[in-house]
Structure formats: C-alpha cells, structure tokens
N, C-alpha and C positions, 0 to 999 in steps of 0.2 A: 504494500500500500504506500502511496506517495504522501509525503507530508503536505499539509495545506499551509503554505508560507507565502508571505508577501515579498515579491522581488521587485525592486525599483525598476521602472521602465528603462532607465539608463543602462542598467546591467543587462536586462533582457535584450536590449538593442545590441550591446556588445557581443553577447552570445550568438545572437542571430547573424551578426556580421561574421563571426568566427565560423559559423555553419556554412555560410555562403562562400567564404574564401577557401574552405577546405572540403567542399563538395560533400557536406554532411546534412542530414536532416536535423531538426531542432533537438530531438531527443538525444541523438548521438553527440551533438555539440555540448549539451548540458552535462552528459555523462563524462565527456572528455575534460571539460573545464573542472568539474567536481573531482575527478580522479587526480588531475594534476595538482589541484589545490590541496587535496588531502595528503599527497606525497610531500608537499612543501611543509605542511603543518606537522606531519609525523617525523620528518627528518629536516629540521631547520638548519640552515647554514651557520 
C-alpha cells in the first residue's frame, strides 16, 4: 500500500522532468529518485 503524503508541486515537477529525460514512466522515476535518496541517507559521505 502506498502512503498518502503531500508532495510539493515543485518536487513533483522535478521528478516528472527526470522521467522524461530518462525515458521512464512516472512510477519508475519516483522509485529511482527514492532509491537513490535512501542510499544517500543510509551511507552519508
């Protein structure tokens, strides 16, 4: 089940741009962004 969260339109727009630039659908782009972000949080520099 997906969480019901509010995402600012500015962030949604950036994820949408990421999807278009990388030939992904929106779900794939959100998953990609979240996975990359989690890696940064789990292993900070």
